[in-house]
N, C-alpha and C positions, 0 to 999 in steps of 0.2 A: 540359507542364506544370512551371511550376518552379517548389517547393516548397525555403519554409528554415525549420528547429527552429532559434531566436534560443537564444543565450550564457544564459537568467536562472537556467535551475533546474546548468548544467552548471560552472559556477565556485564556485557554493554546497555541489552533493553532491561527495561521490568515489566516493560508493554511494549508493543510498535509490531509493525504489521509486518517485517519481517522474522522475528518469533513470531510473531501467532499465525506464517507461514508453514513454519514448520512443525510447529504444534499443531493443530489442525493435519498437513501431513501425515504427521508420527501417528498422532492418534487415529487418523483410517484403518494406516498400515494395522497397527494394532489388533486392532479390532478383527482383520479378519488374515491373525493371526502368523504373522508374521515379526520373524529377532530384531526389532526396535533397540538401541540404547541409546537414551540422551548421554553424551556423558559428554559433565560439565560441571567439573572438579567444585568448583567452586563458583558460584552467579548470584544473582540476584534478582531471577525473573519470574515473573508472576504466576502465566502459562503451566510452568511444573512441574506446580502443587496439584496439576491435577492427572498427571502421568502414575500411572502404576509404581510403585519404586520399585518396584525389578526389572522398571524397562526406562530406571533413569539411575546413573552413578555419578553422587557429588551432595554437596551441600549447599544452601540460601543462606546468604550473609549477605548486611546489607554495608557497604564499606564507601569512604570519601571515597573524588576521584582524587586526591597525589597517592595514595595507594594500587592505582589501575595499575602499572608496567609491573606491580609486587606481582597484584591478583596472577594477571598475561602469566606469568615465569611460574605461574606455583599449576597454573589449568596445561599450560605446555608440559612441564616437566612429570604431569603425573600422567597425558595423554598417552605421551609418546610413552612409558610405562606400558601403559594400560594396549594398545598397540601393539606391542610386542608380543606382550601378554594372550591375549587373546584371539589374532591374527583374524581380522575383520576382512571381509570380505567386500566391502564398501564402507570408502569414509565419504563423508554429504559435509564438503564446507558450509555454513554456516554463512557466514564472511570469507571478506579478504584478505590479507596476510600474505607475508611472506614465507611464512614457514613449509617445510616438506616433508612429507611423508615417504613410505616407502611400500605401503598398499593403493590398491585401486581405489583414484577417488576421485568425485564430485564436486563440480558446484554450482553455483544458482547465480545466474546475475539477476538481476530487477529493472533495471535500466542506465541507462549510458546521458542522465541529465549530467554529470561532473563532465563528462567529455563536451558534450554541447552548448553545454555551459557556462566553459570551465571559470571567467570573470565573475563569476557569485562567490566560489569558493576559495579558500584561505588554501593550503599548500593542495593545489589542485593539479599538478605536474607529480607528486609524493604519490598525492591518492590513487590515480591512474595508474603510474609506476605497480604500486603496490594489487591491483586489481585484475592488470595484465598477466602481472606473472604468475598468479594464483592461477589464474585462467591457461595459461600453456602449461602450468605443470598439473592439470587435470588430466585426467583419458576419456572426460566431456564432462560437454557445460548446457543444462540448463536456459531456457531464458523463459520471461513471465507470458510472453507476446508477442507475433511474428512481429511485429516492429521493431522490440527489445530486440530479436537476433536478425535482421535484416541491417538494424545502427548497427549492430556488434562483429557483421560482417567486416562489412563497411568503414569500418572506423580503428579496427583492432586487425582487419585479414586474417579472421581466425576461417577455418574450412566449412562450407556449413554441414557437411558431416557427422562432423566434433558436437552440433547443436542438435535439440531435441527444446521444441515446444511444451510447456504444463501450462493451461492455465489454470488464475489463480481461482476458488469459491467464493462468495460470502460463509462466514462462520453463525450468521443467524440460521434460525430452521425455520421454513416455512410457515408453521401455527403460529409463526410467533404475532402474523400482521391481524390483527383489527380495524372492521372498515370505522373509520370514525367519523359519524358525523356531525359531532359540535369538536373541531381539532381546539386545542390549547393557543394554537401557532399559526390559528385565519390569516390572510393575509401578510404571512411575511417568508422571509425568501433563505435560503442555507446556505454559508459559507463552512468547508469545512479544513481543517490543514491549515500551516505557517500560510502567515499572512506579507511574505515578503519571498524576493527575488522571482524564480519561473512559476511559482503560485497564480500572480497574477492579480494578489487583491486587489489595486489597487485601480487596474482598468475595471474589477464590476464597479468598483466604487464611483468612479473615473461615468461610465453607460447611467449606473444610475444617477448622477448629479444631470442628465442629460438633458431625463429625463421626468416630465410635470407628473404624467404615466405613474410614474414607477413611485417617486418622489411618496406624490399623495394617498396612494391606495398601498405601499405595503413597507412594510419596515428589511429589516438584514439580520443577519441572526448570523454570531460565527461564532464555529465551535472548535476549542481543540487550538493548538499551536500558540504563541507566545501568547506574556500574562499585557494586556492592553497597558500602552506604553507613552512617549513624547510621538512616538512614528507616528501609532495610530490618528496622534488627535493632531499630526502636520496631517494625515494624509487629510482626515478630514476636515478640516480649514481649508487647504488649499483643492479643494473641489467646492468646497460653499455647502459641504449637506450637514444637516440638523445631528448631532452626537447622538442625540437619542435617537432616533432614526434606524441605532443599529448599537442592538445587546447582544454579550459577548457571556459567553457560555460555555462547558466545562465536562466532564465527566463527574465530578463530584456535584453539579447542579443538575443533569440531568441526561439518563444515557442514552445513546447517541440511538439508538432505536425506536425510542420513544421520540426523538426532534422528526424523527424521519417519518413519519403517521401520519404528525401534526402541521407539517405547513404550508404551504401550497408548493415549494417547489427545490430544487439542488437544485443550486446557478455554481458549472464548475468550466474557472475559466484560463484554468491551467493555461502557458506555453507548450509542457510539452509532461506527456506520463506516461512510463515505464508500463504500465496494468490503467490504473483512475480503478482499484479498489470503491469508492466512495457510489459510484455512479452504478455500479452492482449492488451495492447494498442497499442503494439506493429504491429502484427498480423490486424491488424482492420486498421490499415493505408498501410498495406503494403509492410510493413519492415520485412524484412528474421530475420528469433530469432533464435540465437544457443545460446543454457542455459547449466547449471548445472542441474546435476538431484536431488539437496537438497531440504527437505522439500516436500513443494509442486505443484515444479515447474511441474512436469509427469502431476503430478491434471488435471494443469491447457493448459498444453500447449499442451497435446493427444500424443497420436502415434504416428506421421509422422512425429516432430520433431528431433534433432539431441541435440542426448544430452551429457555432457561429467562430467568426476568426480571432482570435482571440490576441493579434493584433492591433483591429477597427473597433473603435468606441463605436461610431454608428451602428457593425453590425452584432454588438452585444445587445445594445439597444432595441435594436430591434426583432431583431429575434427572442428574445426576452414578453421586450412588449406584443411581441407576435401570439406566442403558447398564453400565455396567463388573458390576454382578452380572450378566448375561447373557452369555457365550458368544457367542450366536444372536444378543442384537440388536447386538453387536462382530463381528459378518460382515457380516450383511447391512448396517452402516454403514459397512463395507469395501469392498464386493458396491456400496453404491449409488452411493456417494463416486467408483469407477470409470468405471460408468457419468455421475454428473453433469459429473463435472469437461471430461469429451469435449465439452460444449454451449459451450466455450469454449477459443477461440482468439488468436492472432497478428493469423492469415490472417485470417480474418470479420473482428475490430479494424479492421484496412487496410487492408480491398474498402470495409468501411463509413464511414470518414474520407476516402478515396480516389474516394469519390460524394459527398458533401460538399463536398468541393473542390471538384468539377465540377460542384456546383452554384453557385455565391457564387462563382467564379473570372472 
């Protein structure tokens, strides 16, 4: 069986969650002897550097955003030629587009955030139209959580039999965990990702500002997302939070895996997630997780985590204080996290994906 992962995400992302998903999925399939080809005529993705040369076709180039449409056109024409020449059994669309092909095809739906929070996005209607067209033109659809599947059914009226759920996994090796006694960031809470929109960063800051216990005992590390700017200063001033209590880091400062092992806890206040990979990564690396109950987060975190209502300042504040005030609770969360994270693997994701490929080929 010939499988092709197309170019769509790889010419848009150097790194990122979606391209890492396909990299991890493809790597697992290749390891098990599956005929997988990453067809990316012109791309800028770093993960593809680690794919064997005979499993990828294309060139890595750095191009300014103004040339994106030209690169897209080249990718499209070269891909169509290759599809006609090689006759793949399955084409897996790595992202959404209005491009149709004559081969059997599938796509993956990562979340329904644009549809749930349309007011946060420019050109929301256009994005939804392209997304829906991709889904309708595919023979089958993968969702990365049961919550995403249900939202897809509710919002797009897609038949359930056309959808399969394949859960994601952490890309960290289990042997990366080290039981660190003297943590670099003891008494620091970790926030990961964008600070705007549905990620609810301001909700966390507001809850922090209302808690003498948190302000007196913990600082907050912000990892990734946008560069520190005027909006951050406005949020801190508005909520009367000392700027010195907020530390901004990114991957050029420290690897995220080391942060998970050196902070007191990961706080995940998002209103909605299609999966919520950081909570799985944190659990695998011995970091206690305190999360909102938005979207799929309870599905991923399981029944032993402590969840809060992301719309309630009091709920966020109370839940974080309750966990951090008990060393036994913190240790219980660490122990539970190790066990829970073992239920997710790229091997399992690849096997379930291949099973669907075989059914529709």
